[in-house]
C-alpha positions as a Markdown table, in Angstrom:
| # | Residue | x | y | z |
|---|---|---|---|---|
| 1 | Unk | 99.6 | 96.8 | 128.0 |
| 2 | Unk | 96.7 | 98.7 | 126.5 |
| 3 | Unk | 99.1 | 101.2 | 124.8 |
| 4 | Unk | 101.2 | 98.4 | 123.4 |
| 5 | Unk | 98.2 | 96.6 | 121.9 |
| 6 | Unk | 96.9 | 99.9 | 120.4 |
| 7 | Unk | 100.3 | 100.6 | 118.9 |
| 8 | Unk | 100.5 | 97.1 | 117.6 |
| 9 | Unk | 97.1 | 97.4 | 115.9 |
| 10 | Unk | 98.2 | 100.8 | 114.5 |
| 11 | Unk | 101.3 | 99.3 | 113.0 |
| 12 | Unk | 99.3 | 96.4 | 111.5 |
| 13 | Unk | 97.0 | 98.9 | 109.9 |
| 14 | Unk | 99.9 | 100.9 | 108.5 |
| 15 | Unk | 101.4 | 97.7 | 107.1 |
| 16 | Unk | 98.1 | 96.9 | 105.3 |
| 17 | Unk | 98.1 | 100.4 | 103.8 |
| 18 | Unk | 101.7 | 100.0 | 102.7 |
| 19 | Unk | 101.0 | 96.6 | 101.2 |
| 20 | Unk | 98.1 | 98.1 | 99.2 |
| 21 | Unk | 100.3 | 100.9 | 98.0 |
| 22 | Unk | 103.0 | 98.4 | 97.0 |
| 23 | Unk | 100.3 | 96.4 | 95.0 |
| 24 | Unk | 99.2 | 99.6 | 93.2 |
| 25 | Unk | 102.8 | 100.4 | 92.3 |
| 26 | Unk | 103.2 | 96.9 | 91.0 |
| 27 | Unk | 100.2 | 97.2 | 88.8 |
| 28 | Unk | 101.1 | 100.6 | 87.4 |
| 29 | Unk | 102.3 | 100.8 | 83.7 |
| 30 | Unk | 105.6 | 102.4 | 84.8 |
| 31 | Unk | 108.7 | 100.5 | 86.1 |
| 32 | Unk | 108.1 | 98.7 | 89.4 |
| 33 | Unk | 110.1 | 100.2 | 92.3 |
| 34 | Unk | 108.8 | 98.8 | 95.6 |
| 35 | Unk | 109.0 | 100.5 | 98.9 |
| 36 | Unk | 111.8 | 98.9 | 100.9 |
| 37 | Unk | 112.6 | 99.2 | 104.6 |
| 38 | Unk | 115.7 | 101.2 | 103.8 |
| 39 | Unk | 113.5 | 103.9 | 102.3 |
| 40 | Unk | 111.4 | 104.1 | 105.4 |
| 41 | Unk | 114.4 | 104.3 | 107.6 |
| 42 | Unk | 115.8 | 107.1 | 105.5 |
| 43 | Unk | 112.5 | 109.0 | 105.8 |
| 44 | Unk | 112.4 | 108.6 | 109.5 |
| 45 | Unk | 116.0 | 109.2 | 110.4 |
| 46 | Unk | 117.0 | 111.8 | 107.8 |
| 47 | Unk | 120.0 | 109.9 | 106.5 |
| 48 | Unk | 120.6 | 106.6 | 104.7 |
| 49 | Unk | 121.4 | 103.6 | 106.7 |
| 50 | Unk | 125.1 | 102.8 | 106.9 |
| 51 | Unk | 126.2 | 99.7 | 105.0 |
| 52 | Unk | 129.5 | 98.3 | 105.9 |
| 53 | Unk | 131.6 | 97.1 | 102.9 |
| 54 | Unk | 134.6 | 95.8 | 104.8 |
| 55 | Unk | 136.3 | 92.5 | 105.3 |
| 56 | Unk | 134.9 | 92.0 | 108.8 |
| 57 | Unk | 131.4 | 91.1 | 107.7 |
| 58 | Unk | 129.5 | 89.5 | 110.5 |
| 59 | Unk | 126.2 | 87.7 | 110.8 |
| 60 | Unk | 124.5 | 90.7 | 112.3 |
| 61 | Unk | 125.6 | 92.9 | 109.4 |
| 62 | Unk | 124.1 | 90.4 | 106.9 |
| 63 | Unk | 120.9 | 90.2 | 109.0 |
| 64 | Unk | 120.7 | 94.0 | 109.0 |
| 65 | Unk | 121.1 | 94.0 | 105.2 |
| 66 | Unk | 118.5 | 91.4 | 104.8 |
| 67 | Unk | 115.9 | 93.4 | 106.9 |
| 68 | Unk | 116.7 | 96.6 | 105.0 |
| 69 | Unk | 116.1 | 94.9 | 101.7 |
| 70 | Unk | 112.7 | 93.5 | 102.7 |
| 71 | Unk | 109.5 | 95.3 | 101.6 |
| 72 | Unk | 108.6 | 98.0 | 104.1 |
| 73 | Unk | 105.2 | 96.5 | 104.9 |
| 74 | Unk | 106.8 | 93.2 | 106.1 |
| 75 | Unk | 109.1 | 94.9 | 108.6 |
| 76 | Unk | 106.3 | 97.2 | 109.9 |
| 77 | Unk | 103.8 | 94.3 | 110.1 |
| 78 | Unk | 106.4 | 92.2 | 112.0 |
| 79 | Unk | 106.9 | 94.9 | 114.5 |
| 80 | Unk | 103.1 | 95.3 | 115.0 |
| 81 | Unk | 102.6 | 91.5 | 115.3 |
| 82 | Unk | 105.4 | 91.3 | 117.9 |
| 83 | Unk | 103.9 | 94.1 | 119.9 |
| 84 | Unk | 100.5 | 92.4 | 119.8 |
| 85 | Unk | 101.9 | 89.1 | 121.0 |
| 86 | Unk | 104.1 | 90.7 | 123.7 |
| 87 | Unk | 101.2 | 92.9 | 125.1 |
| 88 | Unk | 98.4 | 90.4 | 124.9 |
| 89 | Unk | 96.0 | 89.9 | 127.8 |
| 90 | Unk | 96.8 | 86.8 | 129.7 |
| 91 | Unk | 94.4 | 84.8 | 131.9 |
| 92 | Unk | 95.4 | 85.1 | 135.5 |
| 93 | Unk | 95.9 | 81.7 | 137.1 |
| 94 | Unk | 95.8 | 81.5 | 140.9 |
| 95 | Unk | 97.5 | 78.6 | 142.6 |
| 96 | Unk | 95.9 | 77.3 | 145.8 |
| 97 | Unk | 98.4 | 77.3 | 148.6 |
| 98 | Unk | 96.2 | 75.4 | 151.1 |
| 99 | Unk | 98.0 | 72.2 | 150.6 |
| 100 | Unk | 101.4 | 73.6 | 151.5 |
């Protein structure tokens, strides 16, 4: 649980840095080309994500395309937030079994 929370906070911090870099790119005088999730996947995996251009287009394919077109900081931030929620400390509740 502790490792999950630390990883979540690390991903949130990386998302903040990525959002700052995206803002700096947007304010630069050159043409704006934001950092999308597909770029990060390409850097991590070493090859471009496969996009399927066939007739059998499913809902999962369109969801994958949607996520790959998001700014990179939103995908990383969502992963960090989901880790923080999944690994949060919960208050232990003890049920009295005397009445049974």
